[in-house]
C-alpha positions as CSV (number, residue, x, y, z in Angstrom):
1,X,-24.2,-0.6,-11.5
2,X,-20.7,0.7,-12.2
3,X,-17.9,-1.8,-12.2
4,X,-15.3,-1.3,-9.4
5,X,-12.1,0.4,-10.5
6,X,-8.8,-0.7,-9.2
7,X,-5.5,1.1,-9.0
8,X,-2.1,-0.7,-8.6
9,X,0.8,1.1,-7.1
10,X,4.4,0.1,-6.6
11,X,5.6,0.3,-3.0
12,X,9.2,-0.1,-1.7
13,X,9.0,-1.3,1.9
14,X,11.4,-0.5,4.7
15,X,10.4,-2.6,7.7
16,X,11.6,-2.1,11.3
17,X,11.6,1.7,11.0
18,X,11.0,4.2,13.8
19,X,7.7,5.5,12.3
20,X,5.0,4.3,10.0
21,X,4.9,6.5,6.9
22,X,3.8,6.4,3.3
23,X,5.2,8.9,0.8
24,X,5.4,9.1,-3.0
25,X,8.8,9.5,-4.6
26,X,9.4,11.7,-7.7
27,X,9.6,8.6,-9.8
28,X,5.9,7.8,-9.0
29,X,6.8,4.8,-6.8
30,X,5.8,4.9,-3.1
31,X,8.0,4.4,-0.1
32,X,6.5,2.8,3.0
33,X,8.4,2.9,6.3
34,X,6.9,0.4,8.7
35,X,7.4,-0.2,12.4
36,X,6.7,-3.9,12.2
37,X,9.5,-6.4,11.5
38,X,9.3,-8.6,8.4
39,X,8.3,-11.6,10.4
40,X,5.2,-13.8,10.0
41,X,3.5,-11.3,7.7
42,X,3.4,-8.5,10.3
43,X,5.0,-5.9,8.0
44,X,2.5,-6.8,5.1
45,X,-0.4,-6.4,7.5
46,X,0.8,-3.0,8.6
47,X,1.4,-2.0,5.0
48,X,-2.2,-2.9,4.0
49,X,-3.5,-0.9,6.9
50,X,-1.2,2.1,6.2
51,X,-2.3,2.2,2.5
52,X,-6.0,2.0,3.4
53,X,-5.6,4.8,5.9
54,X,-3.7,7.0,3.5
55,X,-6.2,6.7,0.7
56,X,-9.3,6.6,3.0
57,X,-10.6,3.2,2.0
58,X,-11.4,0.0,3.8
59,X,-8.5,-2.4,4.6
60,X,-10.4,-5.1,2.8
61,X,-10.1,-3.0,-0.4
62,X,-6.3,-3.2,-0.3
63,X,-4.3,-6.3,-1.3
64,X,-0.8,-7.2,-2.3
65,X,-0.8,-8.2,-6.0
66,X,2.8,-9.4,-6.1
67,X,6.0,-9.2,-4.0
68,X,4.6,-10.4,-0.7
69,X,8.0,-11.8,0.4
70,X,10.1,-9.0,-1.1
71,X,10.8,-5.4,-0.4
72,X,9.2,-4.1,-3.6
73,X,5.5,-4.8,-3.7
74,X,2.7,-4.1,-6.1
75,X,-0.4,-3.1,-4.1
76,X,-3.9,-3.2,-5.6
77,X,-6.5,-0.7,-4.2
78,X,-10.1,-1.5,-5.2
79,X,-12.8,1.2,-5.4
80,X,-13.6,4.5,-6.9
81,X,-12.3,6.8,-4.1
82,X,-11.2,10.2,-5.6
83,X,-7.9,10.1,-3.8
84,X,-7.1,6.6,-5.3
85,X,-8.1,7.7,-8.8
86,X,-5.7,10.7,-8.6
87,X,-2.8,8.4,-8.0
88,X,-2.7,6.8,-11.4
């Protein structure tokens, strides 16, 4: 059985945006624009769902490694999906 691989990406979050969008900057960091406000973890929940949808993995495979209360977050993506492996 192969061990699960994980990838960690840096995401700068802009809550309360007009659209939900995840794009990669030239620096390699990611920018997430979220419709949800940064209240009661709503923006974090939307971020996890957005990252999972973008990389084609389950929401349960995505977690915030650090920065849950800040605008810059480190997000861990578990699994061996080809799209995720191409990020690193």
